[in-house]
One Martini backbone bead per residue (centre of mass of N, CA, C, O) as a GRO file, in nm:
protein
  462
    1MET     BB    1  -9.432  -0.351   9.238
    2ALA     BB    2  -9.569  -0.560   9.051
    3GLY     BB    3  -9.846  -0.561   9.191
    4ASN     BB    4  -9.935  -0.276   9.111
    5TRP     BB    5  -9.918  -0.320   8.807
    6THR     BB    6 -10.117  -0.562   8.779
    7ARG     BB    7 -10.365  -0.380   8.908
    8ARG     BB    8 -10.374  -0.198   8.684
    9ARG     BB    9 -10.606   0.043   8.539
   10PHE     BB   10 -10.715   0.220   8.253
   11ALA     BB   11 -10.980   0.273   8.189
   12LEU     BB   12 -11.199   0.242   7.945
   13SER     BB   13 -11.274   0.221   7.644
   14PRO     BB   14 -11.135   0.187   7.348
   15ALA     BB   15 -11.245   0.451   7.235
   16GLY     BB   16 -11.183   0.626   7.485
   17LEU     BB   17 -10.880   0.576   7.492
   18ALA     BB   18 -10.811   0.696   7.218
   19ALA     BB   19 -10.917   0.977   7.272
   20ALA     BB   20 -10.765   1.042   7.538
   21SER     BB   21 -10.472   0.990   7.440
   22ALA     BB   22 -10.474   1.207   7.196
   23THR     BB   23 -10.682   1.467   7.328
   24GLY     BB   24 -10.812   1.400   7.601
   25SER     BB   25 -11.152   1.513   7.553
   26ALA     BB   26 -11.158   1.483   7.255
   27PRO     BB   27 -11.327   1.355   7.013
   28LEU     BB   28 -11.295   1.093   6.775
   29PRO     BB   29 -11.395   0.936   6.495
   30TRP     BB   30 -11.329   0.625   6.585
   31ALA     BB   31 -11.524   0.641   6.858
   32GLY     BB   32 -11.790   0.713   6.752
   33PRO     BB   33 -12.072   0.622   6.635
   34ALA     BB   34 -12.236   0.418   6.448
   35GLN     BB   35 -12.404   0.447   6.134
   36VAL     BB   36 -12.738   0.311   6.115
   37ARG     BB   37 -12.949   0.225   5.857
   38ARG     BB   38 -13.298   0.195   5.824
   39ALA     BB   39 -13.522  -0.062   5.673
   40TYR     BB   40 -13.853  -0.126   5.577
   41VAL     BB   41 -14.002  -0.425   5.424
   42ALA     BB   42 -14.300  -0.408   5.209
   43VAL     BB   43 -14.569  -0.491   5.051
   44PRO     BB   44 -14.871  -0.363   4.956
   45LYS     BB   45 -14.980  -0.684   4.924
   46PRO     BB   46 -15.013  -0.908   5.143
   47THR     BB   47 -14.968  -1.270   5.228
   48TRP     BB   48 -14.695  -1.295   5.371
   49PRO     BB   49 -14.800  -1.417   5.660
   50ARG     BB   50 -15.059  -1.222   5.605
   51PRO     BB   51 -15.310  -1.024   5.479
   52THR     BB   52 -15.375  -0.870   5.780
   53ILE     BB   53 -15.132  -0.717   5.823
   54ASP     BB   54 -14.994  -0.457   6.020
   55ILE     BB   55 -14.749  -0.260   5.922
   56GLU     BB   56 -14.730  -0.023   6.121
   57GLN     BB   57 -14.740  -0.183   6.379
   58THR     BB   58 -14.493  -0.358   6.319
   59ARG     BB   59 -14.293  -0.126   6.298
   60ASN     BB   60 -14.332  -0.018   6.586
   61GLU     BB   61 -14.238  -0.274   6.724
   62LEU     BB   62 -13.956  -0.278   6.599
   63GLU     BB   63 -13.863  -0.002   6.702
   64ALA     BB   64 -13.871  -0.076   7.001
   65ARG     BB   65 -13.668  -0.312   6.991
   66LEU     BB   66 -13.433  -0.149   6.860
   67GLY     BB   67 -13.410   0.052   7.090
   68GLU     BB   68 -13.298  -0.155   7.288
   69VAL     BB   69 -13.043  -0.220   7.132
   70GLU     BB   70 -12.923   0.066   7.134
   71ARG     BB   71 -12.913   0.092   7.452
   72ARG     BB   72 -12.699  -0.149   7.483
   73HIS     BB   73 -12.504   0.058   7.282
   74PRO     BB   74 -12.356   0.299   7.390
   75ASN     BB   75 -12.152   0.477   7.165
   76LEU     BB   76 -12.163   0.258   6.916
   77ILE     BB   77 -12.462   0.316   6.813
   78GLN     BB   78 -12.677   0.470   6.546
   79PHE     BB   79 -12.991   0.510   6.456
   80THR     BB   80 -13.140   0.559   6.139
   81GLY     BB   81 -13.429   0.635   6.001
   82GLY     BB   82 -13.707   0.406   5.915
   83GLU     BB   83 -13.817   0.343   5.653
   84LEU     BB   84 -14.070   0.259   5.415
   85VAL     BB   85 -14.050  -0.009   5.183
   86ARG     BB   86 -14.265  -0.111   4.878
   87THR     BB   87 -14.077  -0.072   4.625
   88MET     BB   88 -13.839  -0.071   4.384
   89GLU     BB   89 -13.821   0.233   4.352
   90GLN     BB   90 -13.781   0.293   4.653
   91ALA     BB   91 -13.527   0.124   4.694
   92ARG     BB   92 -13.345   0.271   4.492
   93ALA     BB   93 -13.381   0.554   4.615
   94TRP     BB   94 -13.281   0.488   4.897
   95ALA     BB   95 -12.993   0.398   4.816
   96LYS     BB   96 -12.915   0.664   4.666
   97SER     BB   97 -12.948   0.860   4.919
   98LEU     BB   98 -12.664   0.753   5.052
   99GLU     BB   99 -12.494   0.914   4.884
  100GLY     BB  100 -12.245   1.084   5.072
  101GLN     BB  101 -12.301   0.964   5.339
  102ASP     BB  102 -12.260   0.906   5.694
  103VAL     BB  103 -12.236   0.564   5.654
  104ASP     BB  104 -12.175   0.229   5.777
  105GLY     BB  105 -12.476   0.095   5.761
  106ILE     BB  106 -12.730  -0.163   5.719
  107LEU     BB  107 -13.076  -0.224   5.831
  108ALA     BB  108 -13.276  -0.478   5.713
  109ILE     BB  109 -13.642  -0.516   5.744
  110THR     BB  110 -13.870  -0.757   5.717
  111ILE     BB  111 -14.240  -0.818   5.687
  112THR     BB  112 -14.259  -0.957   5.403
  113SER     BB  113 -14.308  -1.094   5.132
  114GLY     BB  114 -14.163  -0.996   4.823
  115SER     BB  115 -13.858  -0.855   4.914
  116ASP     BB  116 -13.604  -0.941   4.757
  117GLY     BB  117 -13.546  -0.712   4.547
  118MET     BB  118 -13.536  -0.478   4.756
  119VAL     BB  119 -13.301  -0.585   4.923
  120ARG     BB  120 -13.096  -0.595   4.697
  121ALA     BB  121 -13.102  -0.293   4.627
  122ILE     BB  122 -12.992  -0.209   4.898
  123GLY     BB  123 -12.724  -0.382   4.888
  124GLU     BB  124 -12.620  -0.224   4.617
  125SER     BB  125 -12.494   0.026   4.762
  126GLY     BB  126 -12.221  -0.108   4.924
  127LEU     BB  127 -12.307  -0.135   5.198
  128PRO     BB  128 -12.321  -0.275   5.490
  129THR     BB  129 -12.563  -0.548   5.501
  130LEU     BB  130 -12.831  -0.633   5.723
  131LEU     BB  131 -13.050  -0.897   5.737
  132PHE     BB  132 -13.358  -0.886   5.926
  133LEU     BB  133 -13.554  -1.173   6.035
  134ARG     BB  134 -13.833  -1.312   6.130
  135PRO     BB  135 -14.040  -1.538   6.156
  136TYR     BB  136 -14.242  -1.504   5.861
  137ALA     BB  137 -14.080  -1.239   5.722
  138GLY     BB  138 -14.014  -1.403   5.486
  139HIS     BB  139 -13.764  -1.512   5.204
  140ALA     BB  140 -13.499  -1.328   5.167
  141TRP     BB  141 -13.272  -1.498   5.292
  142ALA     BB  142 -13.200  -1.676   5.046
  143SER     BB  143 -13.109  -1.457   4.832
  144PHE     BB  144 -12.917  -1.295   5.029
  145SER     BB  145 -12.717  -1.518   5.079
  146GLU     BB  146 -12.623  -1.532   4.788
  147PHE     BB  147 -12.530  -1.239   4.773
  148ALA     BB  148 -12.309  -1.273   4.990
  149GLN     BB  149 -12.150  -1.510   4.844
  150ALA     BB  150 -12.065  -1.305   4.600
  151GLY     BB  151 -11.904  -1.059   4.777
  152HIS     BB  152 -12.076  -0.894   4.941
  153LYS     BB  153 -12.175  -0.660   5.185
  154ALA     BB  154 -12.320  -0.929   5.359
  155ASP     BB  155 -12.597  -1.040   5.579
  156VAL     BB  156 -12.781  -1.290   5.780
  157LEU     BB  157 -13.064  -1.267   6.017
  158ALA     BB  158 -13.253  -1.542   6.152
  159SER     BB  159 -13.458  -1.436   6.428
  160SER     BB  160 -13.630  -1.419   6.752
  161ASN     BB  161 -13.357  -1.295   6.878
  162TYR     BB  162 -13.243  -0.979   6.954
  163ASN     BB  163 -12.962  -1.055   7.078
  164ASP     BB  164 -12.832  -1.141   6.797
  165LEU     BB  165 -12.756  -0.834   6.724
  166ASP     BB  166 -12.510  -0.757   6.903
  167VAL     BB  167 -12.266  -0.850   6.728
  168TYR     BB  168 -12.337  -0.652   6.493
  169MET     BB  169 -12.300  -0.390   6.645
  170ARG     BB  170 -11.997  -0.436   6.688
  171ILE     BB  171 -11.930  -0.452   6.387
  172PHE     BB  172 -12.019  -0.170   6.315
  173GLY     BB  173 -11.806  -0.042   6.502
  174THR     BB  174 -11.569  -0.152   6.336
  175ILE     BB  175 -11.634  -0.023   6.066
  176HIS     BB  176 -11.604   0.262   6.176
  177HIS     BB  177 -11.315   0.242   6.278
  178LEU     BB  178 -11.184   0.191   6.003
  179ARG     BB  179 -11.307   0.437   5.845
  180LYS     BB  180 -11.181   0.657   6.079
  181SER     BB  181 -10.901   0.581   6.057
  182LYS     BB  182 -10.540   0.665   6.108
  183VAL     BB  183 -10.231   0.609   5.934
  184ILE     BB  184  -9.898   0.618   6.022
  185VAL     BB  185  -9.620   0.630   5.788
  186VAL     BB  186  -9.268   0.516   5.817
  187VAL     BB  187  -9.055   0.553   5.538
  188PRO     BB  188  -8.849   0.558   5.299
  189GLY     BB  189  -8.948   0.838   5.122
  190ALA     BB  190  -9.253   0.810   5.174
  191LYS     BB  191  -9.359   0.551   5.047
  192ARG     BB  192  -9.612   0.429   4.885
  193SER     BB  193  -9.883   0.193   4.926
  194SER     BB  194 -10.076  -0.038   4.762
  195LEU     BB  195 -10.196  -0.180   5.009
  196ALA     BB  196 -10.316   0.072   5.139
  197GLU     BB  197 -10.502   0.144   4.902
  198ASP     BB  198 -10.673  -0.113   4.928
  199PHE     BB  199 -10.776  -0.057   5.216
  200ALA     BB  200 -10.898   0.222   5.166
  201LYS     BB  201 -11.110   0.130   4.957
  202HIS     BB  202 -11.253  -0.098   5.136
  203PHE     BB  203 -11.261   0.062   5.445
  204GLY     BB  204 -11.159   0.389   5.458
  205THR     BB  205 -10.882   0.417   5.541
  206SER     BB  206 -10.625   0.625   5.646
  207PHE     BB  207 -10.317   0.767   5.498
  208GLN     BB  208  -9.992   0.877   5.631
  209TYR     BB  209  -9.677   1.030   5.538
  210LEU     BB  210  -9.377   1.025   5.709
  211THR     BB  211  -9.078   1.110   5.865
  212TYR     BB  212  -8.798   1.081   6.055
  213ALA     BB  213  -8.787   1.385   6.115
  214ASP     BB  214  -9.061   1.398   6.255
  215LEU     BB  215  -8.986   1.213   6.491
  216LYS     BB  216  -8.743   1.376   6.592
  217ALA     BB  217  -8.899   1.636   6.654
  218ALA     BB  218  -9.088   1.509   6.864
  219TYR     BB  219  -8.867   1.414   7.055
  220ASP     BB  220  -8.727   1.698   7.105
  221ALA     BB  221  -9.004   1.831   7.227
  222VAL     BB  222  -8.961   1.677   7.473
  223ASP     BB  223  -8.949   1.689   7.798
  224ALA     BB  224  -8.700   1.569   7.994
  225ALA     BB  225  -8.855   1.550   8.264
  226ARG     BB  226  -9.090   1.383   8.154
  227ALA     BB  227  -8.917   1.142   8.069
  228ARG     BB  228  -8.809   1.071   8.347
  229GLN     BB  229  -9.082   1.014   8.478
  230ALA     BB  230  -9.170   0.787   8.284
  231ALA     BB  231  -8.926   0.604   8.349
  232GLU     BB  232  -8.987   0.564   8.650
  233GLU     BB  233  -9.261   0.429   8.610
  234PHE     BB  234  -9.159   0.196   8.436
  235VAL     BB  235  -8.962   0.079   8.646
  236ARG     BB  236  -9.161   0.035   8.883
  237GLY     BB  237  -9.338  -0.181   8.708
  238ALA     BB  238  -9.105  -0.375   8.719
  239LEU     BB  239  -8.945  -0.656   8.805
  240ARG     BB  240  -8.687  -0.591   8.612
  241ILE     BB  241  -8.351  -0.520   8.512
  242VAL     BB  242  -8.106  -0.599   8.278
  243GLU     BB  243  -7.957  -0.420   8.038
  244PRO     BB  244  -8.049  -0.138   8.052
  245GLY     BB  245  -8.005   0.187   8.082
  246ARG     BB  246  -8.121   0.488   8.174
  247ASP     BB  247  -8.089   0.637   7.904
  248GLN     BB  248  -8.243   0.436   7.731
  249ILE     BB  249  -8.512   0.453   7.882
  250GLU     BB  250  -8.559   0.758   7.836
  251ARG     BB  251  -8.564   0.739   7.526
  252ALA     BB  252  -8.804   0.545   7.505
  253LEU     BB  253  -9.013   0.737   7.655
  254ARG     BB  254  -8.974   0.980   7.468
  255PHE     BB  255  -9.078   0.845   7.217
  256TRP     BB  256  -9.363   0.798   7.322
  257LEU     BB  257  -9.439   1.093   7.370
  258GLY     BB  258  -9.392   1.181   7.076
  259ALA     BB  259  -9.591   0.988   6.942
  260GLN     BB  260  -9.845   1.105   7.071
  261ASN     BB  261  -9.811   1.386   6.942
  262VAL     BB  262  -9.835   1.295   6.650
  263LEU     BB  263 -10.121   1.180   6.671
  264LYS     BB  264 -10.254   1.436   6.768
  265GLN     BB  265 -10.173   1.626   6.533
  266GLU     BB  266 -10.291   1.408   6.302
  267GLN     BB  267 -10.545   1.254   6.390
  268ALA     BB  268 -10.435   0.968   6.497
  269ASN     BB  269 -10.410   0.589   6.586
  270VAL     BB  270 -10.156   0.506   6.395
  271LEU     BB  271  -9.820   0.353   6.418
  272THR     BB  272  -9.584   0.296   6.151
  273MET     BB  273  -9.249   0.141   6.090
  274ASP     BB  274  -8.917   0.127   5.985
  275CYS     BB  275  -8.732   0.041   6.245
  276LEU     BB  276  -8.481  -0.125   6.175
  277GLY     BB  277  -8.383   0.064   5.955
  278GLY     BB  278  -8.373   0.324   6.131
  279ILE     BB  279  -8.162   0.216   6.326
  280ASN     BB  280  -7.935   0.130   6.122
  281ARG     BB  281  -7.932   0.438   5.997
  282GLY     BB  282  -7.983   0.657   6.237
  283GLU     BB  283  -8.306   0.784   6.231
  284LEU     BB  284  -8.350   0.704   6.530
  285PRO     BB  285  -8.355   0.821   6.870
  286GLY     BB  286  -8.503   0.542   6.936
  287TYR     BB  287  -8.660   0.283   7.059
  288PRO     BB  288  -9.005   0.159   6.981
  289CYS     BB  289  -9.107  -0.081   7.161
  290VAL     BB  290  -9.246   0.069   7.395
  291THR     BB  291  -9.435   0.234   7.226
  292PHE     BB  292  -9.600   0.003   7.109
  293SER     BB  293  -9.695  -0.119   7.375
  294ARG     BB  294  -9.835   0.142   7.493
  295LEU     BB  295 -10.032   0.206   7.270
  296ASN     BB  296 -10.187  -0.062   7.289
  297ASP     BB  297 -10.268  -0.020   7.594
  298GLN     BB  298 -10.442   0.254   7.513
  299GLY     BB  299 -10.598   0.196   7.218
  300LEU     BB  300 -10.385   0.213   7.031
  301TYR     BB  301 -10.125   0.194   6.759
  302GLY     BB  302  -9.829  -0.018   6.741
  303ILE     BB  303  -9.629  -0.086   6.442
  304CYS     BB  304  -9.400  -0.279   6.319
  305GLN     BB  305  -9.232  -0.277   6.011
  306ALA     BB  306  -9.460  -0.158   5.827
  307GLU     BB  307  -9.733  -0.336   5.893
  308ILE     BB  308 -10.024  -0.292   5.739
  309ASP     BB  309 -10.168  -0.567   5.772
  310CYS     BB  310 -10.145  -0.564   6.085
  311ALA     BB  311 -10.285  -0.297   6.140
  312MET     BB  312 -10.562  -0.389   6.023
  313THR     BB  313 -10.598  -0.626   6.215
  314GLU     BB  314 -10.607  -0.455   6.475
  315LEU     BB  315 -10.845  -0.277   6.406
  316LEU     BB  316 -11.045  -0.509   6.384
  317MET     BB  317 -10.996  -0.664   6.673
  318THR     BB  318 -10.981  -0.445   6.891
  319SER     BB  319 -11.256  -0.303   6.838
  320PHE     BB  320 -11.413  -0.564   6.922
  321SER     BB  321 -11.256  -0.690   7.188
  322GLY     BB  322 -11.077  -0.491   7.374
  323LYS     BB  323 -10.787  -0.588   7.264
  324PRO     BB  324 -10.468  -0.638   7.228
  325GLY     BB  325 -10.206  -0.705   7.008
  326PHE     BB  326  -9.956  -0.961   6.916
  327LEU     BB  327  -9.689  -0.904   6.730
  328ALA     BB  328  -9.548  -1.193   6.559
  329ASN     BB  329  -9.340  -1.449   6.531
  330LEU     BB  330  -9.320  -1.767   6.386
  331VAL     BB  331  -9.258  -2.086   6.555
  332VAL     BB  332  -9.227  -2.401   6.420
  333ASP     BB  333  -9.319  -2.731   6.585
  334THR     BB  334  -9.396  -3.046   6.481
  335GLY     BB  335  -9.285  -3.227   6.716
  336ARG     BB  336  -9.502  -3.058   6.925
  337ASN     BB  337  -9.739  -2.907   6.805
  338GLU     BB  338  -9.616  -2.600   6.773
  339VAL     BB  339  -9.633  -2.240   6.853
  340ILE     BB  340  -9.418  -1.965   6.860
  341HIS     BB  341  -9.450  -1.634   6.993
  342SER     BB  342  -9.216  -1.369   6.874
  343HIS     BB  343  -9.128  -1.057   7.048
  344CYS     BB  344  -9.047  -0.692   7.137
  345THR     BB  345  -9.380  -0.562   7.138
  346ALA     BB  346  -9.550  -0.619   7.387
  347PRO     BB  347  -9.819  -0.611   7.550
  348THR     BB  348  -9.997  -0.620   7.883
  349ALA     BB  349 -10.333  -0.612   7.809
  350MET     BB  350 -10.447  -0.898   7.681
  351LEU     BB  351 -10.739  -0.921   7.842
  352GLY     BB  352 -10.779  -0.597   7.846
  353LEU     BB  353 -10.876  -0.293   7.831
  354GLY     BB  354 -10.858  -0.192   8.171
  355GLY     BB  355 -10.704  -0.426   8.274
  356PRO     BB  356 -10.491  -0.631   8.373
  357ALA     BB  357 -10.145  -0.647   8.388
  358SER     BB  358  -9.864  -0.779   8.295
  359PRO     BB  359  -9.570  -0.871   8.369
  360TYR     BB  360  -9.233  -0.713   8.344
  361ILE     BB  361  -8.924  -0.697   8.165
  362VAL     BB  362  -8.633  -0.518   8.117
  363ARG     BB  363  -8.499  -0.503   7.792
  364SER     BB  364  -8.352  -0.567   7.516
  365HIS     BB  365  -8.299  -0.586   7.191
  366LEU     BB  366  -8.209  -0.880   7.068
  367GLU     BB  367  -8.098  -0.849   6.770
  368THR     BB  368  -7.917  -0.573   6.859
  369ALA     BB  369  -7.840  -0.528   7.164
  370GLY     BB  370  -8.047  -0.280   7.213
  371GLY     BB  371  -8.211  -0.083   7.394
  372VAL     BB  372  -8.573  -0.126   7.449
  373SER     BB  373  -8.777  -0.377   7.606
  374LEU     BB  374  -9.024  -0.637   7.656
  375GLN     BB  375  -9.086  -0.896   7.895
  376VAL     BB  376  -9.377  -1.070   7.878
  377LEU     BB  377  -9.599  -1.232   8.110
  378MET     BB  378  -9.828  -1.426   7.996
  379PRO     BB  379 -10.105  -1.577   7.981
  380ILE     BB  380 -10.234  -1.894   8.056
  381ALA     BB  381 -10.466  -2.117   7.963
  382GLU     BB  382 -10.540  -1.999   7.667
  383THR     BB  383 -10.716  -1.883   7.406
  384VAL     BB  384 -10.614  -1.812   7.067
  385THR     BB  385 -10.608  -1.569   6.809
  386VAL     BB  386 -10.474  -1.585   6.473
  387ALA     BB  387 -10.392  -1.302   6.255
  388LYS     BB  388 -10.405  -1.193   5.895
  389PHE     BB  389 -10.376  -0.990   5.637
  390GLU     BB  390 -10.309  -1.024   5.302
  391HIS     BB  391 -10.561  -0.858   5.222
  392ALA     BB  392 -10.863  -0.695   5.201
  393ARG     BB  393 -10.997  -1.005   5.106
  394ARG     BB  394 -10.791  -1.154   5.326
  395LEU     BB  395 -10.800  -1.378   5.617
  396MET     BB  396 -10.592  -1.519   5.844
  397VAL     BB  397 -10.667  -1.815   6.056
  398SER     BB  398 -10.613  -1.919   6.403
  399THR     BB  399 -10.554  -2.148   6.675
  400GLY     BB  400 -10.475  -2.172   7.039
  401GLU     BB  401 -10.286  -2.290   7.326
  402VAL     BB  402 -10.161  -2.166   7.610
  403THR     BB  403  -9.868  -2.311   7.791
  404GLY     BB  404  -9.638  -2.073   7.784
  405ASN     BB  405  -9.347  -1.924   7.868
  406VAL     BB  406  -9.045  -1.806   7.708
  407ASP     BB  407  -8.695  -1.834   7.807
  408SER     BB  408  -8.488  -1.681   7.558
  409GLU     BB  409  -8.192  -1.608   7.349
  410SER     BB  410  -8.390  -1.686   7.126
  411GLY     BB  411  -8.521  -1.447   6.928
  412CYS     BB  412  -8.737  -1.293   7.144
  413ARG     BB  413  -8.849  -1.167   7.438
  414THR     BB  414  -9.142  -1.240   7.375
  415GLN     BB  415  -9.283  -1.569   7.465
  416VAL     BB  416  -9.530  -1.799   7.334
  417ARG     BB  417  -9.675  -2.110   7.387
  418THR     BB  418  -9.852  -2.323   7.145
  419ARG     BB  419 -10.120  -2.532   7.093
  420VAL     BB  420 -10.213  -2.702   6.802
  421LYS     BB  421 -10.380  -2.881   6.568
  422ASP     BB  422 -10.174  -2.848   6.288
  423ALA     BB  423  -9.856  -2.785   6.208
  424ARG     BB  424  -9.819  -2.924   5.933
  425LYS     BB  425 -10.045  -2.788   5.783
  426MET     BB  426  -9.953  -2.503   5.824
  427LEU     BB  427  -9.679  -2.537   5.679
  428ALA     BB  428  -9.793  -2.636   5.397
  429GLN     BB  429 -10.004  -2.354   5.372
  430PHE     BB  430  -9.835  -2.116   5.391
  431ARG     BB  431  -9.848  -1.748   5.400
  432THR     BB  432  -9.642  -1.530   5.374
  433ASN     BB  433  -9.520  -1.403   5.634
  434VAL     BB  434  -9.442  -1.457   5.990
  435HIS     BB  435  -9.659  -1.260   6.061
  436ARG     BB  436  -9.873  -1.221   6.352
  437VAL     BB  437 -10.181  -1.184   6.547
  438VAL     BB  438 -10.248  -1.193   6.893
  439TYR     BB  439 -10.553  -1.318   7.062
  440TYR     BB  440 -10.748  -1.331   7.329
  441GLY     BB  441 -10.949  -1.568   7.219
  442ASP     BB  442 -11.240  -1.674   7.033
  443TYR     BB  443 -11.306  -1.535   6.683
  444THR     BB  444 -11.408  -1.712   6.445
  445ASN     BB  445 -11.714  -1.654   6.424
  446VAL     BB  446 -11.696  -1.348   6.403
  447LEU     BB  447 -11.515  -1.339   6.146
  448GLU     BB  448 -11.725  -1.461   5.960
  449LYS     BB  449 -11.921  -1.223   5.985
  450MET     BB  450 -11.728  -1.003   5.897
  451GLY     BB  451 -11.662  -1.115   5.618
  452ARG     BB  452 -11.949  -1.078   5.505
  453LEU     BB  453 -12.000  -0.766   5.583
  454MET     BB  454 -11.685  -0.689   5.456
  455ALA     BB  455 -11.568  -0.862   5.223
  456PHE     BB  456 -11.397  -1.123   5.339
  457GLU     BB  457 -11.184  -1.385   5.350
  458ILE     BB  458 -11.153  -1.698   5.516
  459VAL     BB  459 -10.842  -1.850   5.626
  460HIS     BB  460 -10.761  -2.158   5.743
  461GLU     BB  461 -10.440  -2.264   5.865
  462MET     BB  462 -10.567  -2.545   6.044
   0.00000   0.00000   0.00000
C-alpha cells in the first residue's frame, strides 16, 4: 500500500494545481501569468557605448532576445509595453501611465549611458523594477543599485547572459502570486489583524475573515458517502494507523472536503485558523491537521494557528520553489548543534508538488491526544531553508541539513532533525515565536534577490 502512495504524482504546476483544486478547470487570479511591463531607455544623442549606435536596431535585437526569455516561461510571465523612453519627461509620463493598471513589475533595459535619472524615475513608480543592462549599455547600474539599497522595490542585473533573467521571471511570478492571492482567516469574533493589513498594503494580498460557523456549515454540507470514500483512500495510502478510529478519520477527511469548498466559494487559496482554540472551545467539527497537510500537497495553503506571517512565508516560497512548506515548532539543542522541526500538520510532497510523496502514519494530534494527524517520514540527507516573515519588511532565514526523522512521544507527530551552522548563535539572537516554515532546498540567494525586488530585509538567523 505504501509503495503505491509513495509513487503517486499529483501532476500540474503549482499554479495549475491551485486552480484545479479550487475550481476544477477555471483559472484563478494567482495562477498567473505575471504582467511585466518593459521600457527601453536611451538618450537622444548617445556617446556611450558609441555615438553611432543604432537605437532602433538595438531595441529590435533586445525584443527578440526577451521574446526567447518569455517563451521559456509559458504561463508564468507575459511581457507588455516595450516603449522607448528618451527624456526625463517621457520617463515620468511612462511611470505615471502605469497608475491603476494591472502590472506586477517593470523590466527596464538601458541602451546608452546618461539614462540614470530616467531609470530612477521609472523605479519611483513604486512597482518592483528590475534594471537589466548588458556590458557597455550605460552606467545606470551604479545609481540604481544605490536606489535599491535605500529600500525601494528594485534590483539590478548586469550580465551578458540572458539566462540570468530566468530567476527574476520566476520572482515576478511570485510577486503576481502574492498580489493575487486571497487568505481566509478564521479567528474568534472574526477579529481583523493589523499584521494582515501590513502584508496587504505591501504585497497586495487580500484577506477575508470568516467564522467557525462558516466552517461548520461547509463541513455539514459535505456528502457523508464522499467523506467515507476520501477516508478509505487516505487509509489505503498510509503505512499504518495507530490511535484514531474510523469515525475520527472520516471527520478529518470531511473537514478537508469542506475546506476545499470554502476556498472555491470564496475564490481563495489560503485557509488559516485558530485551530487549537477552536478545538478546545468545541467550535470545530473535526481536527484540521489532515486538511492543512492535504491543501499544501495540492498547491493550496493550509496554515494552522492563524499564523498570518507563516501564511505569507508559504505564499512567497511555495510559489517560487514549487514545493510545500512544513510549518513547525523549533526545538533547539545546542549540545548537538541541532534543531528539530516538530508539528502535526506536515505535507507529504516536500520535494515538489506533483512529485513523489513521503510515506505517512495516521496518528492522533499529540498535544490533545485526539483527532487525526500525519506522522510523515520526510526525506533525509537534504539541505533545507527555514524562513518566516517577522512582518512585511523583514524575513528571517536559516539553513540546515536533515539528518533523520525523530519518532518521539514528546513534541508533535512529524519531526525532522537538522544539523545547523551555529545553534548557540541562533538561540542568542532569536526573534518572535518558535514557528518557522521548512523548505527542501537552499533558497538563500534567491531570497536575497526577492528581498531587493520586493523591498523586505533578510535577517540570517545563524
